[in-house]
N, C-alpha and C positions, 0 to 999 in steps of 0.2 A: 331477525333479531328477537331474542327473548325479552320479557319485561325488565329484567335486570339490566341488560345491555342498552336497551331503549332509555331507561332511566339514568344510567350513568352518562350516556352521551348528552342527555337533556341537562343534567347538572353541569356538565362541562360547557354547554352552549351558553347557559344561564351565567356562570361565572365569567365567561369571556364577553359577556354583554350582547350576546345574540339571542334576544328575547324571542324573535319570531320563530326561530328554529327550535328553541327549548319548548315553546308553547306546542308547537307541532308534535313534537315527541311525546310530551306529557300528555296531550290529548289523544295520541294513538293509544297509550296504555289506558286511559280511562274509557275509551271507546269499547275496548274489550272487557274492562273490569272497572265500572263506575265508582266502586268502594275501595280501589286500591289505595292504601294508607299513604305511602311515600308519594306517589304520583299526585294525589290530592294536595299532600302539604307542599310539594314543591310548586305547584300551580298556584297555590295561595300565596307562597312566597314570591312567585313572579308578580302577581296582581299587586301585592304590597310593594315591590320595589317600583311598580308603575304608578304608584299613587292612587290605587284603585281599591281602597280598604273595603269599601262594602261589597264589592265583588269577590274579595279574597275570603271573606267569612264562611260562605258555605263550603268552600274548599277545605279550609281548616277543621270545620265541624264534622265533615266527612271522614277526614283523616284520623280525627280522635276517636271515631267510632272503632277504628281498627288498630290504632296506636296508642301506647301510654308512653309518649315521647316528651321530655322537658323542652326540647327545641321547638317543637310544633305548638307546644302551649305558650311558650314565649311569643312566637310569631302570632299565634290567635289573640294573645293579649294585646300585641301591637295593633292588630287590624281593629280590635274593639275599642281601644284607646283612640286611634284615629278617627273612628266612626262616632265618636263621643259616647260610647258605652263604657264609661271608665269604671264604674262598680264591677261589671263583668269582667272588664280587663284585669282588675285586681285579683278576682277570683282565679283566673287563668294563671297569672303570675305565681300566685300562693300555691296552686296545684303544680306548677313546675318546680317550685322551691321543696315541696313535698317529696318529689322524686330526687331532686339534686339540691340540697340546702346550699351548696357552694358554687351555684351557677350565677356569674357575675351578671349576665344579661337580664336574668329575671329581677335581681336586686335593683339593678339601675332602671329598668323600665317601669318596675313597680314604684319607684320614686316619683319618676315622670308623671305617672298616672295620679300618684297621691297629690302631687303638687297641683295638677289640674283640678282636683276636687277641693284644692285650698286646704289640705289637710298638711300644713307645712311642718309641723312637728313629726309627723309619721314620715314625710318626705326626707327630711333632714336625716332621720334615722336610716332609712333606706339606702340613700346615697352614701351614708357612712359605713354599711354593710358592704356596698359595692366596692368603695375604697379600701376596705381592709383586704378584700381579694386582690384588688389591682390599684394600688396607691397612685400609680402615674397616669390614671386615666382623667384627661384634663375636662372632659365633658361632665364626670360625676362630680368633680370639685367645683366646677362653675356653677352647676345646678344647685349643689348643697349651699353654696354661698348665697345665691339667691333665696332659698327657702330660709335660711338663717336671717337674711335681711328681712324678709317679710315678718319673722317672728320678733324682730327687734333685737336679735342676738348679734348685734353689729361687729363686737371685737372678733367673735369666731368667724364671720363672714369674712372679714378683712383679712384674717390669718390665711384662709383658703385662697384668696385673691392675690395677697402678696406673694405666696408660692407660685401661683399661676404666672404672674408678671414677671417674676424672676426667671422661670423657665422659658418664657415666650415674651421677651421685652417688647415685641411689636404686635403682640396678639391683641386685636381690637376688642374682642368680646371681653376679656378679663380687664383690660385697661378701662373699659367704658364702665364695667360693673364697679370696679374698685373706685372710680370716680364718684359713682352713685352713693357708694357706702360711705365714703369719706364726707360727702355732703350731709348724709343723714346723720354723721357723728358730729356735724358741728364743724368739721376741719376743713373749711371752705377753701382756704388758700391751697392746701394739698389737693383738693378735689379739682379745682380750677387748673392745677399744674398738669393733673392727669388728662383733663379734657384738651388742653391746649396741647399737650404732647401728642395725643392721639390725632388732633387735627393737623398737627404738623406732619404727622407720619402719613395720614391718609386726608387730603385737603379736601377730597370729595366725598368723605364720610359724613353724610347728613346728620347721623345721630350725635356725632361728637360736635358739630356745630350747634345744634338744637340744644344739647346738654350743657355746652358752654354758655350759650345765650341765657338759658333759663337760671343758671347758676349766678350769673352776673346781675340779672333781674332780681333775684333773691337777694343778692348782696348789695342791692340798691344803687349798682353802678350802671345807670339806666342808660346813658349814652352809649356805653359799650354793648350793653344788652340789646339796644335798638340796631347797632351795627351788626351783632351777632345774628339777631333774627333776620335781618336784611341779606347776610349772607347765606343763611339757611334757605331763604326764599329764593336765592339764584339757583341753588342746586334743586329746590323742590318748588318751582312756581306755582302758585296758588293753594300750597298746601294749607289746611286750616290753622295748623299750629304755627306756621309762619305768619299767616293773615293776623291772627290773634296775638301773637307776640309782639309784631311791630305795633299793633293798635294800643296795647297795654303799655309798652314801654315809651311810645310817643307821647301817649296821654298821660303818663307819670311825670314826664318833664315838660310838658305843654309844648312840644313840637308838633303845632298842629298841622304843618305843612305835610309832614311824613303820616300823619294820621289820615288826613284828607286824601292821600294817595291810594289807601286801601279801604276807605270807608264803604264803598259800594260792595267789595269783595267779602268785607265782613258781615254784612247783613245776609248776603246771598249765601255764605257758608253756613250760617246758622239756620236759615230756611230750608237748606238742603239736608240738614240733620247733623251737623258736625259741631263738635265742642272745641270752639276756637280759643276760648280764653275762661278764666274763672268768672262766674257770673257776677260776683261782687265787683269786678273790673267793669263788666258791661253796664250795670247799673248807673256808673258815672258817665256812660256815653248814650245811651238810649233810655226812652220812658215809654217805649211802645209796649203795653202790657202782653200783646200776643207774641212779639218777638221775645220778650223775657221769658215767658212760660216755655217756648220752644228751646231756648237756650238752656233752661233748667232741665227739660226732659232729655236734651241731647248730653248733658253732663252726666245725669243719673245712668243713662243707657250705656255710656262709654265705661263708666267705673263699675257698674254692676250689669253686666251683660245678660246674666242669667240670676235672678233672685233666688237666694238659697232657701231651704225649707225653714219655716219659722221655728224659732227657739221657743215661743210661747206658744201653746198648743190650744188656747181658747178658754181654759177652764179659769174662772175668776178667783183671784185670791180672796181670802177673808181675814184681813188683818185689823187689829185693834185701831191703828193709826195708818193713814195713807202714806204709801212709801213713795217719796219723789226721789229721783236720781238725776241730777244735773251732769251733763257731760260736755266736756270742752278741753280744746288744747290751749285756752286762752285764760286759765285761772293763774294769771301771773301779773307783770307790770303791763296792762293793757286796758284800754277803754272798757271793755266788756266787764272785766274784773271790778274796775272802779265803780260801775254803775250797779252791779249786781250785790255787791257786799252788804248793803243796808237791808235789801230784801231777805238774804239768807240769814242775817243776824235776828231779824224780826219775825221769821216764820213761827207759826203758832205749834209749840212742839206738844200740846195736849192732842192736837189731831193730825200732825204730820211728822213723819221721820224723814229727815232730810240728808242725802248722801250725794257726795261729789266723787265723779271719777275724772281725775286729772291727768290727761293724756300729754305727753311730751314733757321735756326737761323742767326741772325746778329751776326757777331763774334767781332763787334766794331773795326776793324783794319783800319788802314790808307788806305789800299788797297780798302776795301769796300767804305769808304767814297769817294776816288777819282772816282771809278766806278759809284757811285750813282750821282756824280756830272756830270759825262760824258754823261749820257744817256738824252734824251729828257724827258723821263718818266722812273722812277724806281719804280717798284711796289713789294714790300715785300709780301711774303707768308710765315709766319713763320712755318707753318707746312707743311708736304710732303702730298700734296692735289692734285694728278694728275688730277682728274676729274674738280676740281675747276679751276685749272690752265688752263686746255683745254678751258673751258667755257669762261674763261678771254681771251684767245687768239682770239677766235671767236668774242667776243664783241668788241674787239679792231679793228675789221675787218683788221686783219693782212694779209698782201700780202704774205710775206714769213717769215716763223717761222724757227729759228735756234736752233737747238739742241746741246747744248754746253757740254753735259753730256756724251752721247754716251753709251758705256757698262760700265759705272762705277757701283759702289754698288748702288747708288741712280739713277738709270737708270729711263728715261723718257718715257719708251715704252708705258706705259698705257696712258699718256698725248697725245703722237703723234699718238696712235692708234684711238683717236677719230676724227683724220682728221679736226683739226680746223682752218687750213689755206690752201689756194691754192697750195702752194709750201712750202715744208718741207724739211729741209737741215740738213745733219749730218756733224758737222764741229767742229774739235779741240779736242773734249772731248775723242774720241777713234780713234786711227789709224786702223780702220777696219770697216767691214760692219755691219749694224744693222739687217741684214736678213730679213726684211720684206719691203713690198711696201709702208709702211706708210712714209718712208723717200723717196723723189724723187731724190736728189742729194747727192753725197759725195764730199767735196771739197778736192783736193789733188794736186799734181804735177806729172810730167812725170816721174820723178826720183822714187818717193816714191809709186806711184801707176800707171803704165803704163796701156793703154786702153786695152792691152792684157789680164789684170787681171778681165776684165769687168764679166766673166762667174762666178766669186767668189764674186760679189757684187751684193746686191738686189737693190741698188741705182745706177743711172747713175752716171758715174765718169765725174767729171769737173776738168780740168787742169788750175790752176793758173800758171802763168810764174815764171821760177825759182823755189822757194820754197813755199809749201803752208802755211807754219808756220808763224802766226802773230808774230811781235816782238814789243817791247817797249824798250825805253832806260833804261839802268841799271844803279843804283847808285854804286859808286865805293869809298871804304874807303882807308886808308892808308895801304900800303904793310906791314904785319908784318915781324919780322925776323923770320928765321928757327927755332930758339930756341922758340919764342913765339908761333910758330904754331905746335910745338911738333915734328920737323923734325930734324935729325941728321944735323950737320954742313956741312958735306960733303957727296957727293953721289949724283948719278942721281935719281930724283924722277918721277916715274910713277904714274900717277893720274887716278881713275875713282870715281866720286862722283855721280854714280847712286845708288839707293837702291839695298839692297842685293838680293832681289827677281829676279833682273834681271842678276844676276851673274850665269853662269852655269859651270859645270865641263870642257867642252871643251875650253872655253875661258880661265878659271881659270888655266887649264893646261898651255896654252901659256904663261901666265902672270909669273907663277913660273919658266918657262925655261928662260924667259927674267931676272928674278932676279938672276938666277944661272949664266946667261952668263954675266951680268953686275955687276962687284965687287962693293960691299958697296951700291948698289942701293936699293931703298925701293918702296914699292907699298902704295900709299895714297889714303885710302878709307874713305867713309862717315860712321861716327859711327851712327849706327841705335839702337842697343841695345846689352846687353852683350852676350846674346845667339848667335847672328849673329857673332860677333866679335870672340867668343871662337870657334865656328864651322869653320870659315875660318882660324883661327890660326891651328886648328886642321888639316884641309885639306893642309895647307901649309906644315906642319910637314910631313905628309904623303908623300909629293912630294919632300922631302928632303930640304926644305928651313926652315931656322931659323924663327920661328913664330914672333919675334921681328921685323922683316924686312917688316911686315904689320903694317902700323901707321894708326890709326883711327881719323879722324877729327870731334871734336864735333859739334853739332848744334851751328850756330852763326847767327846773323841778316844778312840779304841778303848783304848789302854793304860790311860787313866784309868777309862774305864767299867768295864773289867774289874776294875780294882784295888778299885773301890768294891764289887764283889760280896761281897768278904771281910766286910763288915759285916752282911750278911744272914745269917739262921738256916737258912733253907729256901726253896726255888725251887718255887713252885706252878705246875704245867703247866696249859695250856689245853685246852679241848676245844671244837670236834671237830678243830681244826688246832692241833697240838702245837707246843711249842717245838723248832726245829730247829737252826739256827745259835745262836740264843740258849741253846738247852739244851745244846750242847757247849761254849759260852763257859762257862756256869755250872760245868759239870763239870770243865773245864780248870783254872779257878780253885781248884776245890775245895768248890764249894757243892752241897750234895745237893739232888736233884731228885725229886719224885714225881709220878707220871703215872697216868693212867687210860686205856687203850687203847680205841679205838672200832672202827668197821667198815671204815674206810678207810686207804689208804696214809697220808695226811697225819695221821690220828689215831693212828697206831702208831709214829711216829718216835721220840717220847719213850722207849717201851719199848725200841725197838732200841738207842738211845743208852745208856739205863742197863745193858742186859745187855752191851753192848761194853764198859761201863766197869766191869764186875764188881759192879754193885749190882742184881741183879735182884730183891731183896726190896723195892725202892722202886716196883715196878710193881703197881698194884692192880688188882681185878677189877670194880670198880664205884665210882661216885662215894661211896657210903656207905663203902666202904672206904677210899677216898682221904681222905675227911674224918677218919674215925677214925685213920689213920696219920699225917697231920698233925697232929692234936691230940696224939697220944701222944708224937711227936717233939718238939714244942714245948714239952711238960712233962717231957721226959727229956734234959737238956742232955749228960749222959755219953754217952748213946747217939747222940745227933746229933754230937758231937764225934768219935766212933769212926768214924762214916759219913765226916766230913770228912777225918779222918786217913788212912783208906783211900784215898780219892780222890786226895789229895796223894801218898801214898807209891807209889801204883800207877800213876799218871799216865804214866810213862815205859815201863810194861811192859804196860798194859792194851791190847786190841785196838782200842778206839776212838781212840786216838792213836799207834797202831803205822803210821806213816806210810809206811814202806817196804813193810810187809806189805800195807797197802791197795794201794799202786802194783803189787805183784807179782800180787794178786789180779785187779785190773781189767785187768792186761795179759794175764793168762791168759784171762780172758773175751773179750777182743778177738781173741786168737789162735783161741780156739775159734769164734767167729763167722765169722773170716776163713777157716778151715779149712772150714767147712760151706759157706760161699759159693763157695770154690774148686773144691769138689767137686760144685757145682751143686746143692746142697741147699736145701730151704726152712727158713727160720728155725724152730728148735725151742728150747722152754725147757730150761734146764740150770742146775746149781749148780757153783760153783767150790769146790773142797775147800779148806780153811783149814789153818794149821798146828795142830798139837796144842799146847794151852796147859795 
């Protein structure tokens, strides 16, 4: 047989799935003529079909020395893309389009390569060009929808997915993607309906079970979320997301039995390098600094597999004023915004230019409006678009970018991984490390985060004097009566207004012993949901305490919530995640708080607050001491009243609520960071000197 006949037979075998015979025939041609174009092209195609992209490359390269063929160029691009050489793949697709501008495969695969490079704008355009040639190709429409979703162009993504679902009502990919887009649009009920429809169509679809459980968690339907994660775990036993989901959902509603069942797996998953759950959730479960660092590193590695090229190239800016850019999704009715407002309003505009990038939707709250007015420039980005936000930080020529989200569910790792600013700071969003060198500094204080913890932080630690927490004046309403607040007319009131996920059995054991030791006393907790309340009441009964002695405070506007603090006798802190904003709320009102520090940043904030408020004697060294002090104070009204009076009288003088002093300290820290960067130095730990008190 001649070359043409061998080639034709080889192609026929390849199309019929007889790869071995096709390879023999193409090899026979190449043995006689190693540079034969079509034989090399077909041998490369064979290797590509066998998922051996690296082996396909030399065959395509050899073919292209003899051929100018758009089909071969497309296949070469595919092999390059699968080998991770996406920029070269783009060049191959562009060459193919130069030869044939109407080649669908070149547009479609070019879109896939652009998507892999996170050039989502360009990817969406390429998929659009492919769809103009073949409007019915589901893969291009599915992929364009995902690119549009990444860009925050959610209504456009939804239109593509609606079309796909109408065409293929049982199509799992389109239905799953539409559920995700609906969730991103805030249409949670519609999203849940899609996840449940998919789960009903395909009960063994693990992605549907996981998506449904995660959405229920987001909707705060924790009991259902827990059951969903457990269903996912039955499909994927030991899966880190199953383990983490169960831990987070069980912890949120104080289902300590379900948490105990996976506790050992949780630690093992983290140590093995898995991102099981958001680090903020883990901070309420563990205070081991080694484990917390590992969890942060895992989270970054999953979200940013390959750090992108830095947007800031190393040349210092020379601005008249230092440019600060605060970035967060929580510039809304949120604890962070309430704390931060006073600092932003007080920044020295002669030395600093202060910008906000507000990611996520506008909640229309008064807090949002006040913050927007406080910044020199307030830039809303309604979608969650980390790459776009990173480019904006760079275009602003930001000197210091401040990450106010930390390890929250809407973490900004992808944004800060682009290195858009010379100095990048982790502040206030998470009392813990980010686990990567994209953040230069973590702002803290000597009590919450001593320099001896530097081995457990990827950032350099910077100490502000007294307490790291920013604070603002709180509104106070009229004090209600005990009856109006749902409290009994008589008896001591122990209080803790932390969320249920911070409450853990060891400290709850102490609380129940206190109730048994102080007749007629009650424990006043924040009402989160019926499941949490029911679980805590059941746990109280297990410990021999009448469940009715747990009183749950319903959600109220801030000024009313703070005013009812005056009815409590003592605030009992949680371990291993202390009261943070809730702690400074209590101290602002004049409610004494007792704490017991642990080994992590999150577990030492209570001590930091108390020392800055001038009450270091309420910081205990162990849970035994914590229990003894709480009992002593509950039995000594005069001593407790003295502490309350000290708090109220010193509120305007203590370091914790010295708003302008905190502003000066944090500005001094920013200036020092800026000076180090201007001199070309590496980030370094340092402490800001405080005023003499």
